[in-house]
N, C-alpha and C positions, 0 to 999 in steps of 0.2 A: 303740962298744960301751959299754954301761952295766952296771956291776956294783953291786948294792945288797946290803949285809950285812943278813940277816934272821935271825929266831929262829923255829924251827919249834915245833909243839906238842911239849910235853915238854922244851923248853929247848935243843934242839940248834941250833947255829949253822950257817948255810948262806949261800949267795949266790944272789941273783936275777940272772940274766944276760940281757941283751937285746942281740942283735947283728944287724946287717943285713949281708948279703953277696950277691954275685952268683952265679947258677947256673953250672953247667958248660957249656963250649962244645960238649960232646958227651955227652948224657945216656946213661947205661948202663941197659939193661933191668933192671928190679927195683929201681932206685933208686940214688942217689949218696950217698957218705959225706961227713960234715962233722964236724969236731972243734970242740965248743963251747969257746971260749977262757976262761981264768980259773978253771976248775974241773978237778978230777980225776975226779969221778964225778957222774953225775946221780942225784939222790935219788929214791927210789920212795915212793909214798904207802902208806897202811895196807893197800890191796888188792894192792900189788906193782906198780902201774903207774908207769912213769917219769914224773916231773913235767917234761914238755917238750912244746912245741908249736911248729909251724912254719907260717907263712903266706907267701903270695907274691902279687905283684901280677899284673896281666894276666889275671885270671880263673882262674888255676891253683889247684888244690887240693893239699894236701900231707898225707901220712900218714907218721908216724915208725914205720917197720916193724921196727927193731931199735935197741938201745942197748947199748953196751959201754963202761964208764967214761964218758968225755965224748964218745965217738964215737957219732954217730947215723947212721942210714941213712934217707934221705928218698925216698919214692916220690912222684912227681909225676903228677897226673892233669890232663888237659886240661879245657877249659871244658865244662860240661854242655851236652848237645845235645838237640834235639827230634827224636824218631823218629816217623815216620808208618807205621802198620801198616794194611794193607788186608785185610779179611776178607770173602770172598764168601759170601752166604747160599746155601742150597740152591735149586736150580731144578728145574722139572719141571711136570707137569700140575697139581699141587695148590699149587705155590709160585710166587710171582712172583720175577723176578730181583731180587736185593737186593745192594747193596755197602755196607759200612759202613766209614767212615774214622775212625780215632781217633789223636789226637796224644798222645804220652806224653812228658812232660818228665822226663828222668832226673835223679835226685838227684846222681849223681857221674859224671864223665867217665871215659873210659878212660885207662889209663896212656899218657903221651906216648911217641912212637916212639923206639926205640933210635937214638942219634945226633942227636937233636934239640938244636939250639943254644939253651940257656937262659941264655947269658951276659948277655943284656939284661933278664933277669928278676931283680927284687930279692926276696930271701927274708929273712924276719925270724924268728929263733929266740928263744923265751922259755923258759928252763930254770932249775930250782932245782937247785943242786949244792953240792958240798963240795970 
């Protein structure tokens, strides 16, 4: 874990915390909780958004879905997938048979399944707190 003292706009003192940790052995639906060490509260920016982000290896994507003090809830999404849609055109006397295939690359994967073992996944949290 790395803790760096920083000064925010307006002169307030805070800490930048960078921590690496392993995921849970059984992921709970809706996300898992993690307490960011070394701080009591995560600072919010001028718009009210918490100043925290989480990344993971293995192609997983993370969303911080709630913050309370230094406790965050992390929703984990699987790797983006390619989905193939097949749409059939109209057929009949005036139309030739037509089939169109389109591949759509989704920007975000679905939430990982309840009970998924993420203990081999490394997560890194970066947070500003006090």
